[in-house]
N, C-alpha and C positions, 0 to 999 in steps of 0.2 A: 144691769141686773140680768142674770141668765133667764132664758125662756124655755118653755116646753118644746121639745123637738118634734112633737106630733101636732100640737094645735097652736103654738105660738104664745100661749098665756105666760105672763111673768111668773117666775118661780120665787117662792120665799127664800130668804137667806138659808144656805145649806148648813145644817148642824152636823155634828160629828157622825151621827148615825143616819143621815139623809143624803144619799149620793145619787138619787135618781134624777135623770134629765127629763122625766115625765111628770106632769102636774098631777095633783090629787085626783081631778076629775077623770083624766085619761087612765090613771092607774086603776080606778074603780071598774073600768070596763075592758081593760086589756092587760096583757102581761107586760112586765118591765124587766125581763131577764134577757141578758145579752149572751148569745152563744160564745163560750170561751174559745172554741175552735170549730172548724168546719166538720169535724167528725162527730159532733153532737154534744160534747161536754159543755156545760153552761156555767157562766159566772153570774151569780145573783147580785143585782145592784139595787134591789127594792126591798120593801119590808117583807119579812118571811111569811106574813099571812096572806099576801096577794096571790090569787090564783092565776095561772098562766093560760090565757085563752085568746090571745091576740090573733086575728086572722091575718094571713099573708096573701092578700088578694092579688097584688100585682105579680108576685112570684108564681102563684097558682095559674094566673092567666097566661103568663109567658111559657111556663112548663106545658100548660094545656095546648097552646098553639103548636108547640114543637111536637107533642105527642099526636095531635090530630093530623098534622102534615105527614108524620111517619105512618100512621094508620092508613091515611089516604093513599100513600105510596104502596103500601102492602096490598090494599084492596084493588089497586089498579094492576097488580101483577108484578110489582117490583120485589125482588128478592129481599127478605128482611135481614139476611146475613151478609150478602155480598152483591149489592146493586151494581149494575153495569155503569160505565161512564155515560153512555147515551141516556140511560134512565135518570141519572143524576142531573144531567143537563136539561132534560125535559122538565124536571121538577124545580128548576131554578138555581142549580149550582153556579158558582162563580167561575166564569170562563171568559178569558180576555177578549176573544173575537166578538163575543156578544155583549159582555158587560161594558167594554170600552167602545162599543158600537151602538147598535140599535136597541139594546136592552139593558140600560144602566140599572134598572130595578133589581137586577140580580145581586148587586153589591149588598143590598139589604136582605133580599129574600133568601140568599144562600145561608144566612145565619139560622134559618129555621129548617134547613134540609140536613139530614144526617146519613152517614155512610154505614148503615147497618145497625142492628139492635144493640150491640156492645157500645158503639160510638154514642148513641143517644142515651143509653143507660148511664154511663159515666158522666156525660155532660149534664144531664138533668139532676143527677145526684149532687154534683158540685153546685149547680145553680140553686137547688133547693136549700142547701145549707148556707151558702153565701147570701141568698135572698132573705133568709130568716134574720140575719144580722143587718142587712141593708135596710130593711123596712123598719127597723127600730132605731137606726142611726140617721138615715136620710128620709126626707119626705118623698113621696112616691113619684113626683114629677122629676126630682133630681135623680132618683134611682133610674127612672126610664131614660132620662137624658144620657146618663153615664153608660148605661147598658147599650142603648141604640148607637150612640156615637162611637163607642168602642168597637162594636160589631162592624160598623161601616169602616172604621179605621183599619181594623184587622183585614177586612176584605181588600182594601186599597193597597196595603203593604204586601199582601199575598199576590196581587196582580203585578206589582212592581218587581217582586222577588222572583216569581216564576210565572211569567205571562202565558206559558204554554200548558200550565197545569190546570187541574180542576180543584176547586175549593168548596167546602161545605161544612157546616157545623156551627154551633153556638160558642165554641171555645174562645174566639177572639173577644166576644161580648162578656163572657164569664171572666176572662183574665182582666178585662177592663173594670168589671165590678169589683174584683179583688183589689186592683190598683187604686180605685177610687176610695175604697174603705181604708186601705193602708194610709193614704194621704190624709183623709179626714180624721182618722183616729190619731195620727201622729202630729198633725198640724192644727187640728181644730181644738178649741178650748172647751172641751166637753166637761161638764161637772161630774166626772167619773174618776174614782180613785185610780192612781197609777198602777196599783196592784191588780186592778181589774182589767186595765187596758193592755198591760204587757203580754199576758198569755194570748190574748186575741191577736195582737199585732204579730207576735211570734208565729202563731198558727197561719196567719194570712201570708206572711213572708215565706214561710216554709212551703206552703201550698204553691205559691208562684214559682219559687226556685226549683222545687222538685219537678213540677210539670214542665218547666222550660228545659230542664235537663233531660227528662223523658222524651221531650219533643225532638231531641236530636236523632231519634230513631228514624230511619228512612220511611217515608210515607206519611209522616205527621207534619202538618203545616205550621211549623214554628214561627214563620213570618207573621201569620195571622195572630198568634199568641203575643208576639212582641208588639205588633201594632196596636192590639187591643189594650195591652198592659200600659203602653206609653200614653194612650189616650185617657185611660182611666186615672192614671197617676196625675196627668196634667189637669184634668177637670176636677179631680178631688182636691188638688192643691189650690186651684183657683177658688173653689167653693167652700173650702174648709172653714174659713173665717166667718162665713154667714150661716153655718149650720144651726147655731144656737140663737141667731138673731130673730126678731119678730117676723111674722109671715110676710109682710109687705117688703121688707128689706131682703129677705131670703128669696122671694119671687123675683125681685128686681135683679139681683146678682145672677140668678138662674137664667133669666131671660137674656142678659148680656152674654153669659157663657154660651147659651144655645145659638144666638146669632153669630157670635165669633167663631164657634165650632163649625157651624154650617158653612160659613164663608171659607174657612180654612180647608174643610173637606172638599168643597166644590173646586177650590183652586188646585188641590192635589189631584182630584179627578181629571180636571182639564189638562194638567201636566202629563198625566199618564196616557190620556187619549192622544195627545200630540206625540209623545214618545213612542207609543205603540204604532201609530200611523206612519211615522218617519222610519220605523224599523222594518216596515213591510214593503 
């Protein structure tokens, strides 16, 4: 029997007019409208009388951290339009001699550092729209796992592809969130009509394809995009089957995925460290 994707309660058998993956109790306190695409158009899958007021706390927190870091950079004297390489490194940008040496924390921290106001604006706009969907499809710990692991994966691929470059920004994590949603929506057995899923899937795939193509422009770290997308697709595919399972089963699968992902990323990091040291 399907269960509520928010609280894990068992759902009653779905009738022709009842396509919501959210239980009655959750619908009374929150919205159950899934964005049809990342530009803001939405596909309603709940009763017309339900008012949409669900908070997006995790998305707000992540966006808030990014903005606070950017504001802190500005207050310290960093140019909001064109920060220098040294300023970016000072604030935690991904830089192989440090990230693969005494400061591995940069591999994660660089996901919250941005190269100017235009960079952070577009990244946060994408994150906000994708996050609206993610918090309605995924539980928040799964969302956080996919987002964080994809960001780290993007940073590692970036270090492998151009170890002499400087990397910063949330785009790897954002691509991973998009990849995770694509996998879950395509492979997960969500109690949502196909007509409601297809426009959302099409929008997510178009988003990923367009931005990968745009990433071919010199100066854009497409390696981080690809690394994040691959991690998100992999984690999404692994967890898709558990999305509608009870809370205990969902948590167990998520824990397995988190442990396996941590071991894999650690192994990749150690490989990159050895590769970098042997090349110097």
